[in-house]
C-alpha positions in Angstrom: 66.2 84.8 106.4 66.6 82.6 109.6 68.8 80.1 107.7 71.0 83.0 106.5 71.2 84.5 110.1 72.2 81.0 111.5 74.7 80.5 108.8 76.5 83.7 109.4 76.3 83.1 113.3 78.4 80.2 113.1 81.9 80.5 114.7 84.4 81.7 112.3 81.9 82.3 109.3 82.7 85.9 109.5 86.2 85.1 108.1 84.8 83.6 105.1 82.4 86.4 104.5 85.1 88.8 104.8 86.8 86.8 102.2 83.9 86.8 99.8 83.8 90.6 100.3 87.6 90.6 99.1 86.4 88.5 96.2 84.0 91.1 95.0 86.7 93.9 95.1 88.9 91.8 93.0 86.2 90.8 90.6 85.7 94.7 90.2 89.4 95.3 89.5 89.3 92.9 86.7 86.0 94.2 85.1 87.7 97.6 84.9 90.9 95.9 83.4 89.0 93.8 81.0 87.1 96.9 79.4 90.4 97.6 77.5 90.8 94.0 76.3 87.3 93.5 75.3 86.7 96.9 73.5 90.2 96.7 71.9 89.0 96.3 68.4 86.6 99.3 68.8 89.2 101.4 70.4 92.0 100.5 68.0 89.8 101.2 65.1 88.7 104.7 66.6 92.3 105.8 67.5 93.9 103.7 64.6 96.2 101.8 66.8 99.0 99.3 66.0 99.5 96.1 68.2 102.7 97.7 69.6 100.5 101.1 70.6 98.0 98.6 72.1 100.8 97.1 74.1 101.9 100.6 75.3 98.1 101.2 76.3 98.3 98.1 78.5 101.7 99.1 79.9 100.3 102.6 81.0 98.2 100.7 83.6 100.7 98.1 84.3 103.7 100.6 85.2 101.7 102.8 87.8 100.1 99.5 89.1 103.7 98.1 89.6 105.1 101.3 91.1 102.4 102.0 93.5 102.6 98.5 94.7 105.4 99.1 97.3 103.8 102.3 99.1 100.4 100.4 98.9 101.9 97.4 100.6 103.5 99.5 103.5 100.1 101.2 104.1 98.5 97.8 104.4 100.9 96.9 107.1 100.7 100.1 108.8 97.1 101.5 108.5 93.7 100.3 109.2 92.2 98.9 106.2 88.7 100.2 106.4 89.1 103.6 105.1 92.3 102.9 102.9 90.6 100.2 100.9 87.4 102.2 100.5 89.4 105.1 99.1 91.5 102.8 96.7 88.2 101.4 95.5 86.6 104.9 94.9 89.7 106.1 93.1 89.9 103.2 90.8 86.2 103.5 90.0 86.5 107.2 89.1 89.5 106.4 87.0 87.8 103.6 85.0 84.7 105.9 84.4 86.9 108.6 83.4 87.9 106.7 80.1 84.3 107.4 78.8 85.3 111.1 78.3 88.6 110.8 76.5 89.1 112.0 72.9 92.7 111.1 72.2 95.3 108.2 72.7 97.2 110.2 75.2 94.2 111.0 77.3 93.2 107.2 77.3 96.7 106.3 78.5 96.5 108.9 81.3 93.2 107.2 82.5 94.6 103.7 82.4 97.8 104.9 84.5 95.3 106.3 87.0 93.4 103.2 87.1 96.7 101.3 87.9 97.4 103.7 90.9 94.1 102.8 92.5 94.1 98.9 91.7 97.7 98.7 93.2 96.1 98.8 96.6 93.9 95.7 96.1 96.2 92.7 96.2 98.5 94.0 99.2 95.4 94.9 101.1 93.4 91.7 100.7 96.6 89.7 101.4 97.0 91.7 104.6 93.5 91.1 105.7 93.5 87.3 105.0 96.8 86.9 107.0 95.1 88.7 109.9 91.7 86.8 109.8 93.0 83.2 108.8 95.2 80.5 110.3 98.0 79.4 108.1 96.2 76.1 106.8 93.3 78.2 105.6 95.1 80.9 103.7 95.7 79.1 100.5 91.8 78.5 100.3 91.0 81.8 101.3 93.5 83.4 98.9 91.9 81.2 96.3 88.4 82.6 97.2 89.5 86.1 97.0 91.8 85.6 94.0 89.1 83.8 92.1 87.4 87.3 91.6 90.1 87.7 89.0 88.9 84.9 87.1 85.3 85.5 87.8 85.6 89.1 86.8 87.4 88.0 83.4 84.9 85.4 82.8 81.8 87.6 83.4 83.3 90.7 81.7 82.6 89.4 78.1 79.0 88.8 79.3 78.7 92.3 81.0 81.1 94.5 79.1 80.7 93.2 75.4 76.9 93.7 75.2 77.3 97.1 77.0 79.9 98.1 74.4 77.7 97.0 71.7 74.7 98.8 73.0 76.1 102.0 74.4 79.6 102.1 72.8 82.8 101.3 74.5 82.6 104.7 76.5 79.3 103.6 77.9 80.9 100.3 79.0 83.6 102.1 80.8 81.3 104.6 82.7 79.0 101.8 83.8 81.7 99.6 85.0 83.5 102.2 86.9 80.2 103.3 88.7 79.8 99.8 90.1 82.7 100.4 92.6 80.6 102.6 94.8 78.1 99.9 95.4 81.0 97.8 96.8 82.1 100.6 99.1 78.6 100.6 100.6 78.9 96.6 101.1 82.5 97.0 102.6 81.3 99.5 105.2 78.3 97.4 106.2 80.6 94.1 106.5 83.2 95.7 108.8 81.1 97.8 110.9 82.4 98.9 114.3 82.2 96.3 117.0 82.3 93.4 114.6 85.1 90.7 114.6 85.7 91.6 110.9 86.2 95.2 112.0 88.7 94.3 114.6 90.6 92.1 112.0 90.8 94.8 109.5 91.8 97.5 112.2 94.5 95.3 113.4 96.4 95.5 110.1 98.1 98.5 111.5 99.3 96.7 114.7 102.4 94.7 115.0 101.5 91.1 115.5 102.9 87.6 115.2 101.8 84.9 112.7 99.0 84.0 114.9 97.7 87.5 114.7 98.7 88.3 118.4 99.6 91.7 118.9 103.3 92.3 120.0 104.9 95.5 121.4 106.0 97.8 118.7 109.5 97.9 117.5 111.5 101.2 117.0 111.9 102.2 113.3 115.6 100.9 113.3 114.5 97.5 114.8 111.8 97.4 112.1 114.0 97.9 109.2 116.6 95.6 110.7 114.1 92.9 111.2 112.7 93.3 107.6 116.1 93.1 106.0 116.9 90.0 108.1 113.6 88.2 107.6 113.1 89.4 103.9 115.8 91.0 101.8 118.7 89.1 103.1 116.7 85.6 103.1 117.2 83.6 99.9 113.4 82.5 100.0 112.5 86.1 99.3 114.3 85.9 95.9 112.8 82.8 95.0 109.5 84.4 95.4 110.8 87.3 93.2 111.5 84.5 90.5 107.9 83.2 90.9 106.6 86.7 90.6 108.5 87.4 87.3 107.2 84.1 85.8 103.6 83.8 86.9 102.4 87.6 86.8 103.2 88.0 83.0 101.4 84.6 82.2 98.3 85.8 83.9 98.2 89.0 82.5 98.8 87.9 79.0 95.7 85.8 79.3 93.7 88.6 80.5 94.9 91.2 78.2 95.8 89.7 74.8 93.5 86.5 74.4 90.3 88.5 73.3 92.7 90.2 70.7 94.0 86.9 69.7 90.9 85.3 69.1 89.7 88.4 66.9 92.8 88.9 65.2 94.2 85.3 64.6 90.9 83.1 64.9 88.6 85.3 63.1 86.2 85.8 65.7 83.9 88.9 65.9 84.3 91.3 68.7 81.2 89.8 70.7 82.5 86.2 70.1 86.2 86.9 70.9 84.9 88.0 74.3 82.4 85.2 74.8 84.8 82.4 74.0 87.1 83.6 76.9 84.5 82.3 79.4 85.7 78.6 79.5 89.3 79.9 79.8 88.5 82.1 83.0 86.1 79.3 84.1 89.1 77.1 84.2 91.1 79.8 85.9 88.3 80.1 88.6 88.4 76.4 89.4 92.3 76.6 89.5 91.9 79.3 92.1 89.6 77.3 94.3 91.3 73.7 93.6 94.8 75.2 93.8 94.1 76.1 97.6 91.6 73.4 98.3 93.8 70.5 97.1 96.6 71.7 99.5 94.1 72.0 102.4 92.7 68.5 101.6 96.1 66.8 101.4 97.3 68.5 104.5 94.2 67.1 106.4 95.2 63.7 105.0 98.7 63.8 106.7 100.7 65.2 104.0 103.2 67.8 104.9 102.5 71.4 103.7 105.5 71.5 101.4 104.5 68.1 99.8 101.0 69.0 99.3 102.0 72.3 97.8 104.5 70.6 95.4 102.0 68.0 94.3 99.5 70.8 93.5 101.9 72.7 91.6 103.2 69.7 89.6 99.5 69.1 88.6 99.2 72.8 87.6 102.4 72.6 85.4 101.2 69.4 83.7 97.9 71.2 82.8 99.7 74.3 81.4 102.2 72.5 79.2 100.0 71.6 76.2 99.4 75.3 75.5 102.8 75.5 73.8 101.0 73.8 70.9 98.2 76.2 70.4 99.2 77.9 67.3 99.6 74.5 65.5 96.1 73.5 66.2 93.7 74.5 63.6 90.5 73.8 65.5 89.7 76.9 67.6 87.6 75.0 70.2 90.5 72.8 71.0 92.6 75.6 71.4 90.1 77.3 73.8 90.2 74.0 75.8 94.0 74.1 76.2 93.7 77.7 77.3 91.1 76.7 80.0 93.7 74.2 81.2 96.4 76.9 81.3 94.2 79.1 83.2 93.6 76.5 85.7 97.3 75.9 86.2 98.2 79.5 86.3 95.7 80.4 88.9 96.7 77.1 91.1 100.1 78.5 91.2 99.3 82.0 91.9 97.2 81.3 95.1 100.1 79.1 96.4 102.6 81.8 95.5 100.4 84.1 97.7 100.3 81.8 100.5 104.3 81.7 100.5 104.2 85.4 100.8 102.1 85.2 103.7 104.4 82.5 105.2 107.6 84.3 104.7 107.2 87.5 107.1 103.8 87.8 108.7 104.4 91.3 110.1 105.4 92.6 106.6 102.9 90.6 104.4 101.6 93.9 102.7 105.1 95.2 101.9 106.6 92.0 100.8 103.3 91.6 98.5 103.9 95.1 97.3 107.4 94.6 96.4 106.8 91.4 94.5 103.7 92.8 92.9 105.7 95.8 91.7 108.5 93.5 90.2 106.0 91.2 88.4 104.0 94.2 87.0 107.1 96.2 86.0 108.3 93.1 83.9 104.8 92.7 82.5 104.6 96.3 81.5 108.0 96.1 79.7 107.2 92.8 78.0 103.7 94.0 76.5 105.1 96.3 73.9 107.7 93.6 72.8 104.7 91.2 72.5 102.9 93.5 70.3 106.1 94.1 68.3 106.7 90.4 67.8 103.2 89.9 66.5 103.4 92.8 64.3 106.4 91.4 62.7 105.9 87.6 62.8 102.0 87.5 62.7 102.2 84.8 65.3 101.9 84.3 69.0 103.8 81.2 69.1 106.7 82.4 71.1 104.5 83.4 73.9 102.6 80.3 74.1 105.8 78.3 74.3 107.2 80.4 76.9 104.3 80.0 79.4 104.8 76.3 80.3 108.5 76.9 80.8 107.7 79.7 83.2 105.2 77.4 84.9 108.0 74.8 85.6 110.3 77.6 86.9 107.6 78.5 89.4 107.3 74.8 90.6 111.1 74.5 91.1 111.2 78.0 92.9 108.2 77.2 95.3 109.6 73.8 96.3 113.0 75.4 97.0 111.3 78.0 99.0 109.5 75.5 101.2 112.6 73.7 101.8 114.3 76.9 103.0 111.5 77.9 105.3 111.5 74.4 106.7 115.3 74.7 107.4 114.7 78.2 109.0 112.1 76.7 111.3 114.4 74.0 112.4 117.2 76.5 113.1 114.8 78.7 115.1 113.7 75.7 117.2 117.5 74.8 117.7 118.2 78.4 119.0 115.3 78.4 121.6 
């Protein structure tokens, strides 16, 4: 007990503990999402669904998740996060549990749409909190820690959800996973109690501040809108991030939402085995979350400029993703799982650096920018999912998707390198005008 107390009393440790709490929230979002992927064979059998209808089921979540991203991002920038975040987690937990009592395909669609409304708050809120609590050089690693909840959630989901579904039915799995959110809410309130430094950082989400987290005088609404347009919408760097969002979000969501079904339908695995074999895939993704930010921090500490460190990390990520294009031509499923694990590493390494770019673009509008980009990426993912299902129904193969993922990774590399170049140029211009 004394060791633990000494650990958390060290200067700055509260920031990393807060990041761990955000990690658990992200983990919960993915446990709730993965219930549909891991229970897909059971659900499709009960409701007699085609692959295209399964794609529509995924899209019901993805569309509301996308649409709510923008208001969620705005709220993250203008409201204190303590209550807002807790309400969001409570809402998505209820929505996830509600799937246990549906008896038609349309009712299940509704619960997934409601889940998307609540979960849309997680990424903007967590991104805003990290921006407030962390200095720029630590943000990629902090992003990696909280974002690794996605991979850990996906990784552990097969060990939690699949046994629950086999023991209690898929409805029981939805109910139990949904209920877990209320334990997180208790931990959140305990970790951000009033008077603590964590509470101050969370409360500051609603205060105008600069990139160092120092509060500034509030602007009028017209000044705020004008600044947002100048710093964000009119800046080419923002549109480069839009391109990254369009490329990396569909890739990550495909790994989460289609791989268990692919393993079951195309590789002949049982429902349980199709879930369990995703563990090395998401283990690779989890390592990518940590090393994708950790490698940037390491190289920067060795004298590399931040853009160079980020470019080297992303080049490694793209190289690891590339072999997945050959997946459907490899008969050995275990080699295929290894390639998917490498792809998971690369995709999440790109994602944490993409998140750091969001935080670098406009500090005062981190939540809103995150919301806009998240909305765009998720709308695109929602539109693509039914076509993935239709393509598989018609061709019987996932080849086109696996070929597209490495191409999208290279596009991310080029876009983020260009983004860093533009921000470096903007910084020089700002210095010159002072």
